[in-house]
N, CA, C and O atoms as a CHARMM CRD file, in Angstrom:
* protein
*
  376
    1    1 MET  N    129.22900 205.40800 141.68800 PROA 1      0.00000
    2    1 MET  CA   129.80300 206.75900 140.74500 PROA 1      0.00000
    3    1 MET  C    129.57700 207.99500 141.63000 PROA 1      0.00000
    4    1 MET  O    130.35300 208.93400 141.80700 PROA 1      0.00000
    5    2 ILE  N    128.04100 207.75100 142.28100 PROA 2      0.00000
    6    2 ILE  CA   127.76400 209.27200 143.11500 PROA 2      0.00000
    7    2 ILE  C    128.85900 209.11600 144.29400 PROA 2      0.00000
    8    2 ILE  O    129.55100 210.01300 144.77600 PROA 2      0.00000
    9    3 GLU  N    128.83800 207.78400 144.62400 PROA 3      0.00000
   10    3 GLU  CA   129.81400 207.14500 146.14400 PROA 3      0.00000
   11    3 GLU  C    131.10400 207.83900 146.26300 PROA 3      0.00000
   12    3 GLU  O    131.47500 208.74500 147.00900 PROA 3      0.00000
   13    4 LYS  N    131.80000 207.05500 145.15900 PROA 4      0.00000
   14    4 LYS  CA   133.11300 207.45000 145.13000 PROA 4      0.00000
   15    4 LYS  C    133.22800 209.19600 144.30800 PROA 4      0.00000
   16    4 LYS  O    134.25400 209.61300 143.77000 PROA 4      0.00000
   17    5 ARG  N    132.33600 209.72500 144.37900 PROA 5      0.00000
   18    5 ARG  CA   132.44100 211.43800 143.75600 PROA 5      0.00000
   19    5 ARG  C    132.78300 211.46900 142.83000 PROA 5      0.00000
   20    5 ARG  O    133.48500 212.45100 142.58900 PROA 5      0.00000
   21    6 PHE  N    132.62300 210.76700 142.01800 PROA 6      0.00000
   22    6 PHE  CA   133.46300 210.85800 139.95400 PROA 6      0.00000
   23    6 PHE  C    132.84100 211.98100 139.55100 PROA 6      0.00000
   24    6 PHE  O    133.52500 212.94500 139.20800 PROA 6      0.00000
   25    7 PHE  N    131.50000 212.03400 139.52800 PROA 7      0.00000
   26    7 PHE  CA   131.14600 213.28900 138.91600 PROA 7      0.00000
   27    7 PHE  C    131.27700 214.58300 139.30800 PROA 7      0.00000
   28    7 PHE  O    130.92200 215.45700 138.51800 PROA 7      0.00000
   29    8 SER  N    131.91400 215.01600 140.84900 PROA 8      0.00000
   30    8 SER  CA   132.12200 216.25400 141.58200 PROA 8      0.00000
   31    8 SER  C    133.37200 215.81200 141.62900 PROA 8      0.00000
   32    8 SER  O    133.42700 215.29000 142.74200 PROA 8      0.00000
   33    9 LYS  N    134.55500 215.67200 141.05800 PROA 9      0.00000
   34    9 LYS  CA   135.60600 215.71600 140.39000 PROA 9      0.00000
   35    9 LYS  C    135.69200 215.90100 139.09700 PROA 9      0.00000
   36    9 LYS  O    136.66600 216.54000 138.69900 PROA 9      0.00000
   37   10 VAL  N    135.13700 215.61800 138.54000 PROA 10     0.00000
   38   10 VAL  CA   134.76600 215.78200 136.75200 PROA 10     0.00000
   39   10 VAL  C    134.44100 217.28100 136.63500 PROA 10     0.00000
   40   10 VAL  O    135.01800 218.10900 135.93000 PROA 10     0.00000
   41   11 SER  N    133.58000 217.43100 137.32500 PROA 11     0.00000
   42   11 SER  CA   132.80700 219.07400 137.32200 PROA 11     0.00000
   43   11 SER  C    133.86700 219.66200 137.75800 PROA 11     0.00000
   44   11 SER  O    133.85900 220.74400 137.17200 PROA 11     0.00000
   45   12 TYR  N    134.93500 219.61300 138.54100 PROA 12     0.00000
   46   12 TYR  CA   136.06600 220.78400 138.66800 PROA 12     0.00000
   47   12 TYR  C    136.69800 221.06900 137.28100 PROA 12     0.00000
   48   12 TYR  O    137.42100 222.06100 137.38500 PROA 12     0.00000
   49   13 LEU  N    136.69500 220.49400 135.83100 PROA 13     0.00000
   50   13 LEU  CA   136.66000 220.63200 134.80700 PROA 13     0.00000
   51   13 LEU  C    135.94200 221.52300 134.44500 PROA 13     0.00000
   52   13 LEU  O    136.44800 222.29800 133.63300 PROA 13     0.00000
   53   14 VAL  N    135.19900 221.65900 134.66900 PROA 14     0.00000
   54   14 VAL  CA   134.62000 223.24700 133.43000 PROA 14     0.00000
   55   14 VAL  C    134.94300 223.88900 134.03900 PROA 14     0.00000
   56   14 VAL  O    136.07700 223.93600 133.56300 PROA 14     0.00000
   57   15 PRO  N    134.98600 224.77400 135.06800 PROA 15     0.00000
   58   15 PRO  CA   135.62900 226.21200 134.94900 PROA 15     0.00000
   59   15 PRO  C    137.18600 226.43500 134.54300 PROA 15     0.00000
   60   15 PRO  O    137.47400 227.43200 133.88100 PROA 15     0.00000
   61   16 ALA  N    138.34700 225.36800 134.99700 PROA 16     0.00000
   62   16 ALA  CA   139.14300 225.34900 134.61500 PROA 16     0.00000
   63   16 ALA  C    139.40200 225.33200 132.87300 PROA 16     0.00000
   64   16 ALA  O    140.38000 225.78900 132.28100 PROA 16     0.00000
   65   17 PHE  N    138.59100 224.87400 132.47500 PROA 17     0.00000
   66   17 PHE  CA   138.42100 224.31700 130.42000 PROA 17     0.00000
   67   17 PHE  C    137.58200 225.74000 130.02800 PROA 17     0.00000
   68   17 PHE  O    137.92200 226.14900 128.91800 PROA 17     0.00000
   69   18 ILE  N    136.79500 226.38900 130.54400 PROA 18     0.00000
   70   18 ILE  CA   136.34500 227.55000 130.39300 PROA 18     0.00000
   71   18 ILE  C    136.89600 228.65500 131.02000 PROA 18     0.00000
   72   18 ILE  O    136.10600 229.59900 130.97800 PROA 18     0.00000
   73   19 ILE  N    138.21300 228.98800 131.73500 PROA 19     0.00000
   74   19 ILE  CA   138.83400 229.92700 131.79300 PROA 19     0.00000
   75   19 ILE  C    140.62700 229.38100 130.90800 PROA 19     0.00000
   76   19 ILE  O    141.61200 230.11700 130.85400 PROA 19     0.00000
   77   20 TYR  N    140.55600 228.23100 130.45500 PROA 20     0.00000
   78   20 TYR  CA   141.55100 228.05800 129.72200 PROA 20     0.00000
   79   20 TYR  C    141.24000 228.84300 128.41200 PROA 20     0.00000
   80   20 TYR  O    141.91900 229.66400 127.79600 PROA 20     0.00000
   81   21 SER  N    139.54800 228.14700 128.09900 PROA 21     0.00000
   82   21 SER  CA   139.41300 228.73400 126.60300 PROA 21     0.00000
   83   21 SER  C    139.58100 230.22300 126.33800 PROA 21     0.00000
   84   21 SER  O    139.90300 230.79500 125.29700 PROA 21     0.00000
   85   22 LEU  N    139.21800 230.80900 127.79500 PROA 22     0.00000
   86   22 LEU  CA   138.79300 232.48900 127.77600 PROA 22     0.00000
   87   22 LEU  C    139.87800 233.18100 128.02800 PROA 22     0.00000
   88   22 LEU  O    139.54400 234.34500 128.24600 PROA 22     0.00000
   89   23 SER  N    141.16300 233.01800 128.11500 PROA 23     0.00000
   90   23 SER  CA   142.03400 233.75600 128.81500 PROA 23     0.00000
   91   23 SER  C    143.24600 234.27000 127.77200 PROA 23     0.00000
   92   23 SER  O    144.10800 235.11500 128.01500 PROA 23     0.00000
   93   24 PRO  N    143.02500 233.41200 126.39200 PROA 24     0.00000
   94   24 PRO  CA   143.83000 234.22400 124.70900 PROA 24     0.00000
   95   24 PRO  C    143.30500 235.54200 124.58000 PROA 24     0.00000
   96   24 PRO  O    144.02200 236.45700 124.17700 PROA 24     0.00000
   97   25 PHE  N    141.92600 235.73900 124.93800 PROA 25     0.00000
   98   25 PHE  CA   141.24000 236.81400 125.01100 PROA 25     0.00000
   99   25 PHE  C    141.43000 237.83600 125.72100 PROA 25     0.00000
  100   25 PHE  O    141.65900 238.97600 125.31700 PROA 25     0.00000
  101   26 VAL  N    141.32100 237.37700 127.07100 PROA 26     0.00000
  102   26 VAL  CA   140.87400 238.36700 128.20000 PROA 26     0.00000
  103   26 VAL  C    143.09300 238.93000 128.48500 PROA 26     0.00000
  104   26 VAL  O    143.74800 239.90800 128.84200 PROA 26     0.00000
  105   27 LEU  N    143.32900 237.43800 127.99200 PROA 27     0.00000
  106   27 LEU  CA   145.00700 238.16300 128.39600 PROA 27     0.00000
  107   27 LEU  C    145.80600 238.42300 127.66000 PROA 27     0.00000
  108   27 LEU  O    146.98300 238.38600 128.01900 PROA 27     0.00000
  109   28 LYS  N    145.46800 238.76600 126.41600 PROA 28     0.00000
  110   28 LYS  CA   146.23600 238.71800 125.09100 PROA 28     0.00000
  111   28 LYS  C    147.28700 240.08000 124.72700 PROA 28     0.00000
  112   28 LYS  O    148.05600 240.26100 123.78300 PROA 28     0.00000
  113   29 ASP  N    146.94400 240.92900 125.92000 PROA 29     0.00000
  114   29 ASP  CA   147.80200 242.05600 126.41500 PROA 29     0.00000
  115   29 ASP  C    149.15400 241.71700 126.94900 PROA 29     0.00000
  116   29 ASP  O    150.28600 242.12800 126.69000 PROA 29     0.00000
  117   30 TYR  N    148.61800 240.74000 127.86900 PROA 30     0.00000
  118   30 TYR  CA   149.57900 240.17100 129.09100 PROA 30     0.00000
  119   30 TYR  C    150.52600 238.63400 128.64100 PROA 30     0.00000
  120   30 TYR  O    150.05100 237.60600 129.12300 PROA 30     0.00000
  121   31 PRO  N    151.62200 238.49100 127.88700 PROA 31     0.00000
  122   31 PRO  CA   151.78200 237.25700 127.29700 PROA 31     0.00000
  123   31 PRO  C    152.46900 236.03100 128.74300 PROA 31     0.00000
  124   31 PRO  O    152.23400 234.85500 129.02100 PROA 31     0.00000
  125   32 PHE  N    153.25100 236.96200 129.26400 PROA 32     0.00000
  126   32 PHE  CA   153.44700 236.41800 130.64600 PROA 32     0.00000
  127   32 PHE  C    152.82900 236.16400 131.26000 PROA 32     0.00000
  128   32 PHE  O    153.39000 235.29400 131.92700 PROA 32     0.00000
  129   33 VAL  N    151.39600 236.37400 131.79300 PROA 33     0.00000
  130   33 VAL  CA   150.18600 235.88600 132.44300 PROA 33     0.00000
  131   33 VAL  C    149.68200 234.89700 132.26000 PROA 33     0.00000
  132   33 VAL  O    149.38200 233.96400 133.00600 PROA 33     0.00000
  133   34 PHE  N    149.55600 235.09900 131.08900 PROA 34     0.00000
  134   34 PHE  CA   148.81500 234.31200 129.62500 PROA 34     0.00000
  135   34 PHE  C    149.64300 233.03900 129.97200 PROA 34     0.00000
  136   34 PHE  O    149.12700 231.98100 130.33400 PROA 34     0.00000
  137   35 GLU  N    150.83900 233.22800 129.83900 PROA 35     0.00000
  138   35 GLU  CA   151.98200 231.85400 129.87800 PROA 35     0.00000
  139   35 GLU  C    151.74900 230.74600 131.09300 PROA 35     0.00000
  140   35 GLU  O    151.58700 229.52900 130.99600 PROA 35     0.00000
  141   36 GLY  N    151.78200 231.48600 132.12000 PROA 36     0.00000
  142   36 GLY  CA   151.54000 230.97700 133.14300 PROA 36     0.00000
  143   36 GLY  C    150.04800 230.63900 133.80600 PROA 36     0.00000
  144   36 GLY  O    149.74300 229.93600 134.77000 PROA 36     0.00000
  145   37 ILE  N    149.47400 231.21000 133.14500 PROA 37     0.00000
  146   37 ILE  CA   147.95600 230.38600 133.53300 PROA 37     0.00000
  147   37 ILE  C    147.68400 229.57500 132.84900 PROA 37     0.00000
  148   37 ILE  O    146.95700 228.67800 133.27500 PROA 37     0.00000
  149   38 GLN  N    148.19200 229.54800 131.39200 PROA 38     0.00000
  150   38 GLN  CA   147.74900 228.20000 131.04800 PROA 38     0.00000
  151   38 GLN  C    148.90700 227.11100 131.44500 PROA 38     0.00000
  152   38 GLN  O    148.54200 225.93600 131.39900 PROA 38     0.00000
  153   39 ILE  N    149.89800 227.29900 131.72500 PROA 39     0.00000
  154   39 ILE  CA   150.39000 226.09600 132.54200 PROA 39     0.00000
  155   39 ILE  C    150.10900 225.62500 133.60600 PROA 39     0.00000
  156   39 ILE  O    150.04900 224.41900 133.84400 PROA 39     0.00000
  157   40 PHE  N    149.82700 226.84900 134.66100 PROA 40     0.00000
  158   40 PHE  CA   148.97600 226.17500 136.14400 PROA 40     0.00000
  159   40 PHE  C    147.54600 225.88300 135.50000 PROA 40     0.00000
  160   40 PHE  O    147.15300 225.11800 136.38000 PROA 40     0.00000
  161   41 LEU  N    146.52600 225.94100 134.62900 PROA 41     0.00000
  162   41 LEU  CA   145.79200 225.51800 134.09800 PROA 41     0.00000
  163   41 LEU  C    145.97400 223.78500 133.89500 PROA 41     0.00000
  164   41 LEU  O    145.45500 222.95800 134.64400 PROA 41     0.00000
  165   42 LYS  N    146.80900 223.47500 132.73900 PROA 42     0.00000
  166   42 LYS  CA   147.36800 222.74500 132.26200 PROA 42     0.00000
  167   42 LYS  C    147.21100 221.42000 133.24500 PROA 42     0.00000
  168   42 LYS  O    146.39700 220.49700 133.22700 PROA 42     0.00000
  169   43 VAL  N    148.35400 221.72100 134.12400 PROA 43     0.00000
  170   43 VAL  CA   148.38900 220.91800 135.31000 PROA 43     0.00000
  171   43 VAL  C    147.53800 220.45700 136.44800 PROA 43     0.00000
  172   43 VAL  O    147.66200 219.45700 137.15500 PROA 43     0.00000
  173   44 TYR  N    146.27000 221.81400 136.47300 PROA 44     0.00000
  174   44 TYR  CA   145.70400 221.09400 137.27600 PROA 44     0.00000
  175   44 TYR  C    144.63200 220.18600 136.36100 PROA 44     0.00000
  176   44 TYR  O    144.19800 219.12700 136.81500 PROA 44     0.00000
  177   45 MET  N    144.18700 220.74300 134.86200 PROA 45     0.00000
  178   45 MET  CA   143.20200 219.82500 134.38800 PROA 45     0.00000
  179   45 MET  C    143.57700 218.27400 134.38600 PROA 45     0.00000
  180   45 MET  O    142.66900 217.44500 134.32200 PROA 45     0.00000
  181   46 ILE  N    145.42200 217.72900 134.48100 PROA 46     0.00000
  182   46 ILE  CA   145.56300 217.04600 134.17100 PROA 46     0.00000
  183   46 ILE  C    145.15500 216.00800 135.93200 PROA 46     0.00000
  184   46 ILE  O    144.34500 215.11700 136.18700 PROA 46     0.00000
  185   47 ILE  N    146.03400 216.62300 136.63600 PROA 47     0.00000
  186   47 ILE  CA   145.56400 216.28000 137.89100 PROA 47     0.00000
  187   47 ILE  C    144.11400 216.09600 138.45600 PROA 47     0.00000
  188   47 ILE  O    144.09900 215.31800 139.41000 PROA 47     0.00000
  189   48 VAL  N    142.99000 216.56900 138.14300 PROA 48     0.00000
  190   48 VAL  CA   141.63400 216.68600 138.17700 PROA 48     0.00000
  191   48 VAL  C    141.24600 215.21000 137.56900 PROA 48     0.00000
  192   48 VAL  O    140.65300 214.30600 138.15700 PROA 48     0.00000
  193   49 VAL  N    141.71500 215.22200 136.31200 PROA 49     0.00000
  194   49 VAL  CA   141.19600 214.10300 134.99100 PROA 49     0.00000
  195   49 VAL  C    142.22300 212.29800 135.47900 PROA 49     0.00000
  196   49 VAL  O    142.09100 211.21700 134.90500 PROA 49     0.00000
  197   50 LEU  N    142.97100 212.56400 136.44900 PROA 50     0.00000
  198   50 LEU  CA   143.58300 211.70200 137.03700 PROA 50     0.00000
  199   50 LEU  C    142.50600 211.07900 138.33900 PROA 50     0.00000
  200   50 LEU  O    142.09600 209.91800 138.38200 PROA 50     0.00000
  201   51 LEU  N    142.25600 211.92100 139.12500 PROA 51     0.00000
  202   51 LEU  CA   141.30400 212.34400 140.11600 PROA 51     0.00000
  203   51 LEU  C    140.45500 211.40900 139.83500 PROA 51     0.00000
  204   51 LEU  O    140.27500 210.34800 140.43200 PROA 51     0.00000
  205   52 ALA  N    139.78100 211.93800 138.64500 PROA 52     0.00000
  206   52 ALA  CA   138.63600 211.56700 137.98900 PROA 52     0.00000
  207   52 ALA  C    138.62200 210.20100 137.47600 PROA 52     0.00000
  208   52 ALA  O    137.52100 209.70200 137.24400 PROA 52     0.00000
  209   53 ILE  N    139.79100 209.45200 137.24200 PROA 53     0.00000
  210   53 ILE  CA   140.18400 208.29800 136.34400 PROA 53     0.00000
  211   53 ILE  C    139.86000 207.18100 137.84700 PROA 53     0.00000
  212   53 ILE  O    139.32300 206.07300 137.84700 PROA 53     0.00000
  213   54 ASN  N    140.16800 207.62100 138.49800 PROA 54     0.00000
  214   54 ASN  CA   141.18800 207.05100 139.91400 PROA 54     0.00000
  215   54 ASN  C    139.43600 206.89300 140.68300 PROA 54     0.00000
  216   54 ASN  O    139.12000 205.71200 140.82200 PROA 54     0.00000
  217   55 ALA  N    138.54700 207.72900 141.07200 PROA 55     0.00000
  218   55 ALA  CA   137.46400 207.54000 141.26000 PROA 55     0.00000
  219   55 ALA  C    136.62700 206.42600 140.17700 PROA 55     0.00000
  220   55 ALA  O    135.73400 205.75600 140.69500 PROA 55     0.00000
  221   56 PHE  N    136.75400 206.33700 139.50900 PROA 56     0.00000
  222   56 PHE  CA   135.92400 205.85800 137.88100 PROA 56     0.00000
  223   56 PHE  C    136.38800 204.37500 138.44500 PROA 56     0.00000
  224   56 PHE  O    135.68900 203.37900 138.62900 PROA 56     0.00000
  225   57 LEU  N    137.59400 204.53600 138.62600 PROA 57     0.00000
  226   57 LEU  CA   138.01800 202.68200 139.09100 PROA 57     0.00000
  227   57 LEU  C    137.81900 202.59000 140.30800 PROA 57     0.00000
  228   57 LEU  O    137.26700 201.58800 140.76200 PROA 57     0.00000
  229   58 ASN  N    138.06100 203.20500 140.78400 PROA 58     0.00000
  230   58 ASN  CA   136.98100 203.03600 142.83200 PROA 58     0.00000
  231   58 ASN  C    135.35000 202.46100 142.27000 PROA 58     0.00000
  232   58 ASN  O    134.84200 201.34900 142.12200 PROA 58     0.00000
  233   59 ALA  N    135.06200 203.36100 142.14200 PROA 59     0.00000
  234   59 ALA  CA   133.26900 202.82500 141.37600 PROA 59     0.00000
  235   59 ALA  C    132.99300 201.27300 140.63100 PROA 59     0.00000
  236   59 ALA  O    132.01700 200.52700 140.71200 PROA 59     0.00000
  237   60 ILE  N    134.01400 201.16500 140.03600 PROA 60     0.00000
  238   60 ILE  CA   133.97100 200.03600 139.27900 PROA 60     0.00000
  239   60 ILE  C    134.11500 198.75000 139.74100 PROA 60     0.00000
  240   60 ILE  O    133.36400 197.80400 139.50300 PROA 60     0.00000
  241   61 ALA  N    135.61700 198.75800 140.75100 PROA 61     0.00000
  242   61 ALA  CA   135.52500 198.12900 141.93300 PROA 61     0.00000
  243   61 ALA  C    134.41500 197.50900 142.71800 PROA 61     0.00000
  244   61 ALA  O    133.99500 196.35300 142.76500 PROA 61     0.00000
  245   62 THR  N    133.88000 199.18800 143.63500 PROA 62     0.00000
  246   62 THR  CA   132.85100 198.91600 144.24100 PROA 62     0.00000
  247   62 THR  C    131.94600 197.85700 143.83500 PROA 62     0.00000
  248   62 THR  O    131.87200 196.80600 144.47100 PROA 62     0.00000
  249   63 ILE  N    130.96800 198.19600 142.36400 PROA 63     0.00000
  250   63 ILE  CA   130.20000 197.62300 141.69400 PROA 63     0.00000
  251   63 ILE  C    130.22100 196.39400 141.30400 PROA 63     0.00000
  252   63 ILE  O    129.17300 195.75400 141.21900 PROA 63     0.00000
  253   64 TYR  N    131.69600 195.74200 140.93400 PROA 64     0.00000
  254   64 TYR  CA   132.17600 195.05700 140.46200 PROA 64     0.00000
  255   64 TYR  C    131.86400 193.80500 141.94800 PROA 64     0.00000
  256   64 TYR  O    131.13900 192.82500 141.77700 PROA 64     0.00000
  257   65 ASP  N    132.67200 194.14600 143.54600 PROA 65     0.00000
  258   65 ASP  CA   132.47800 193.93800 144.58100 PROA 65     0.00000
  259   65 ASP  C    131.54400 193.22600 144.92800 PROA 65     0.00000
  260   65 ASP  O    131.58100 192.36600 145.80800 PROA 65     0.00000
  261   66 ASP  N    130.25800 193.65700 143.98500 PROA 66     0.00000
  262   66 ASP  CA   128.64100 192.90700 144.76900 PROA 66     0.00000
  263   66 ASP  C    128.02800 191.85500 143.88000 PROA 66     0.00000
  264   66 ASP  O    126.83100 191.58500 143.97700 PROA 66     0.00000
  265   67 PHE  N    128.73900 191.31800 143.10500 PROA 67     0.00000
  266   67 PHE  CA   128.83000 190.56100 142.16800 PROA 67     0.00000
  267   67 PHE  C    129.40000 188.89300 143.16600 PROA 67     0.00000
  268   67 PHE  O    130.07600 188.72800 144.18100 PROA 67     0.00000
  269   68 THR  N    128.92300 188.25400 142.52000 PROA 68     0.00000
  270   68 THR  CA   129.46700 186.66800 143.10900 PROA 68     0.00000
  271   68 THR  C    130.77600 186.22400 142.43700 PROA 68     0.00000
  272   68 THR  O    131.69600 185.45500 142.71300 PROA 68     0.00000
  273   69 ILE  N    130.45100 187.04900 141.43500 PROA 69     0.00000
  274   69 ILE  CA   131.30600 185.89700 141.16600 PROA 69     0.00000
  275   69 ILE  C    133.37200 186.84200 141.60700 PROA 69     0.00000
  276   69 ILE  O    134.48300 186.31800 141.53300 PROA 69     0.00000
  277   70 ALA  N    132.96500 188.31100 142.02200 PROA 70     0.00000
  278   70 ALA  CA   134.08100 188.72500 142.64900 PROA 70     0.00000
  279   70 ALA  C    134.88600 187.41700 143.70000 PROA 70     0.00000
  280   70 ALA  O    136.02300 186.94700 143.66400 PROA 70     0.00000
  281   71 LYS  N    134.01300 187.21200 144.35200 PROA 71     0.00000
  282   71 LYS  CA   134.57500 186.26600 145.75700 PROA 71     0.00000
  283   71 LYS  C    135.60400 185.07100 144.78100 PROA 71     0.00000
  284   71 LYS  O    136.63900 184.61300 145.26700 PROA 71     0.00000
  285   72 SER  N    135.02200 184.61000 143.09500 PROA 72     0.00000
  286   72 SER  CA   136.36100 183.72700 143.17200 PROA 72     0.00000
  287   72 SER  C    137.09000 184.27200 142.44600 PROA 72     0.00000
  288   72 SER  O    138.18200 183.73600 142.25700 PROA 72     0.00000
  289   73 LYS  N    136.69300 185.88300 141.57200 PROA 73     0.00000
  290   73 LYS  CA   137.56700 186.18300 140.95900 PROA 73     0.00000
  291   73 LYS  C    138.04700 187.41800 140.75300 PROA 73     0.00000
  292   73 LYS  O    137.77800 188.02600 139.71700 PROA 73     0.00000
  293   74 PRO  N    138.88500 187.98200 141.80300 PROA 74     0.00000
  294   74 PRO  CA   138.67300 189.51800 142.50300 PROA 74     0.00000
  295   74 PRO  C    139.22500 189.87500 140.67500 PROA 74     0.00000
  296   74 PRO  O    139.42200 189.14500 139.70400 PROA 74     0.00000
  297   75 ILE  N    139.35600 192.04800 141.01800 PROA 75     0.00000
  298   75 ILE  CA   139.90500 192.37200 140.18000 PROA 75     0.00000
  299   75 ILE  C    140.83000 193.57200 140.94600 PROA 75     0.00000
  300   75 ILE  O    141.22700 194.54700 140.30800 PROA 75     0.00000
  301   76 LYS  N    141.00600 193.46300 141.80600 PROA 76     0.00000
  302   76 LYS  CA   141.52400 194.49400 142.74400 PROA 76     0.00000
  303   76 LYS  C    142.71900 194.82700 142.15300 PROA 76     0.00000
  304   76 LYS  O    143.20900 195.93700 142.35700 PROA 76     0.00000
  305   77 GLY  N    143.34000 193.88200 141.33500 PROA 77     0.00000
  306   77 GLY  CA   144.40900 193.89500 141.37900 PROA 77     0.00000
  307   77 GLY  C    145.00700 194.29200 139.41500 PROA 77     0.00000
  308   77 GLY  O    146.18400 194.58800 139.21100 PROA 77     0.00000
  309   78 TYR  N    144.52600 194.25600 138.86200 PROA 78     0.00000
  310   78 TYR  CA   143.83700 194.59700 137.09500 PROA 78     0.00000
  311   78 TYR  C    143.49100 195.96000 137.56900 PROA 78     0.00000
  312   78 TYR  O    144.22700 196.76300 136.99500 PROA 78     0.00000
  313   79 ILE  N    142.54800 196.63500 138.50500 PROA 79     0.00000
  314   79 ILE  CA   142.33400 197.85100 138.70800 PROA 79     0.00000
  315   79 ILE  C    143.50200 198.83200 139.52100 PROA 79     0.00000
  316   79 ILE  O    143.33400 200.05200 139.53500 PROA 79     0.00000
  317   80 GLN  N    144.50800 198.30500 140.09000 PROA 80     0.00000
  318   80 GLN  CA   145.51100 198.49600 140.82200 PROA 80     0.00000
  319   80 GLN  C    147.24000 198.91700 139.68000 PROA 80     0.00000
  320   80 GLN  O    148.25800 199.60800 139.73400 PROA 80     0.00000
  321   81 ILE  N    146.64800 198.07000 138.91900 PROA 81     0.00000
  322   81 ILE  CA   147.46900 198.27400 137.26300 PROA 81     0.00000
  323   81 ILE  C    146.97700 199.27800 136.34200 PROA 81     0.00000
  324   81 ILE  O    147.65500 200.18900 135.86700 PROA 81     0.00000
  325   82 VAL  N    146.22700 199.13900 136.20800 PROA 82     0.00000
  326   82 VAL  CA   145.04700 200.46900 135.02100 PROA 82     0.00000
  327   82 VAL  C    145.37600 201.68900 135.75900 PROA 82     0.00000
  328   82 VAL  O    145.93800 202.61500 135.17500 PROA 82     0.00000
  329   83 LYS  N    144.99000 201.78100 137.31700 PROA 83     0.00000
  330   83 LYS  CA   145.38300 203.24100 137.85600 PROA 83     0.00000
  331   83 LYS  C    146.76900 203.55100 137.38500 PROA 83     0.00000
  332   83 LYS  O    147.06800 204.36000 136.50700 PROA 83     0.00000
  333   84 TYR  N    147.80000 202.58800 138.28300 PROA 84     0.00000
  334   84 TYR  CA   149.19400 202.75200 137.68100 PROA 84     0.00000
  335   84 TYR  C    149.76600 203.31600 136.12200 PROA 84     0.00000
  336   84 TYR  O    150.74200 203.97100 135.75700 PROA 84     0.00000
  337   85 LEU  N    149.12800 202.97000 135.75000 PROA 85     0.00000
  338   85 LEU  CA   148.91000 203.13300 134.10800 PROA 85     0.00000
  339   85 LEU  C    149.01400 204.93100 133.77300 PROA 85     0.00000
  340   85 LEU  O    149.80700 205.87200 133.72800 PROA 85     0.00000
  341   86 PHE  N    147.82600 204.62300 133.62500 PROA 86     0.00000
  342   86 PHE  CA   146.80200 206.07700 133.70400 PROA 86     0.00000
  343   86 PHE  C    147.63900 207.09800 134.32500 PROA 86     0.00000
  344   86 PHE  O    147.76300 208.20900 133.81000 PROA 86     0.00000
  345   87 ILE  N    148.49100 206.60600 135.92700 PROA 87     0.00000
  346   87 ILE  CA   149.04200 207.56800 136.81900 PROA 87     0.00000
  347   87 ILE  C    150.47500 208.29200 136.02100 PROA 87     0.00000
  348   87 ILE  O    150.83000 209.46700 136.11800 PROA 87     0.00000
  349   88 SER  N    151.03600 207.36900 135.35200 PROA 88     0.00000
  350   88 SER  CA   152.29700 207.14200 134.75300 PROA 88     0.00000
  351   88 SER  C    152.32500 207.85300 133.65100 PROA 88     0.00000
  352   88 SER  O    153.35400 208.41000 133.26900 PROA 88     0.00000
  353   89 SER  N    151.24300 207.90900 133.04600 PROA 89     0.00000
  354   89 SER  CA   150.89200 208.74900 131.88700 PROA 89     0.00000
  355   89 SER  C    150.62200 209.79000 131.84300 PROA 89     0.00000
  356   89 SER  O    150.62700 210.33200 130.73700 PROA 89     0.00000
  357   90 GLY  N    150.23300 210.61600 133.12400 PROA 90     0.00000
  358   90 GLY  CA   149.47600 211.62200 133.40100 PROA 90     0.00000
  359   90 GLY  C    150.64700 212.14400 133.62200 PROA 90     0.00000
  360   90 GLY  O    150.99000 213.10100 132.92800 PROA 90     0.00000
  361   91 LEU  N    151.43500 211.68200 134.53700 PROA 91     0.00000
  362   91 LEU  CA   152.42700 212.39100 135.24800 PROA 91     0.00000
  363   91 LEU  C    153.95100 213.02000 133.66900 PROA 91     0.00000
  364   91 LEU  O    154.73500 213.95900 133.53700 PROA 91     0.00000
  365   92 SER  N    153.55900 211.75800 132.86000 PROA 92     0.00000
  366   92 SER  CA   154.82100 212.02800 132.05400 PROA 92     0.00000
  367   92 SER  C    154.16000 213.20700 131.36600 PROA 92     0.00000
  368   92 SER  O    154.92300 213.47000 130.43600 PROA 92     0.00000
  369   93 LEU  N    153.03100 214.14800 131.33200 PROA 93     0.00000
  370   93 LEU  CA   152.26000 214.60800 130.59900 PROA 93     0.00000
  371   93 LEU  C    153.03800 216.08000 131.03600 PROA 93     0.00000
  372   93 LEU  O    153.38500 216.97700 130.26700 PROA 93     0.00000
  373   94 LEU  N    153.19900 216.02400 132.56800 PROA 94     0.00000
  374   94 LEU  CA   153.32800 217.11700 132.88400 PROA 94     0.00000
  375   94 LEU  C    154.91600 217.23700 132.80500 PROA 94     0.00000
  376   94 LEU  O    155.46900 218.30200 133.08200 PROA 94     0.00000
């Protein structure tokens, strides 16, 4: 997980979530700016979650490749299908 930078990608969510949570209080007098910031942060968080899921699935594939059964039963195709499903669902949220 560390090698595929999963935790690094997940850590990008923390400041975005804090700003998203505090922006209604800080920007209550500026509704246009507030809406723009909220939309930007939603898109940013969706992209970061998709990148984190991608890193997580890559880590699973790397760990699985270390087992001897991986030579006879590869899971690369299954991992790619799951990635496609997550990316498709994430893009539909945008």
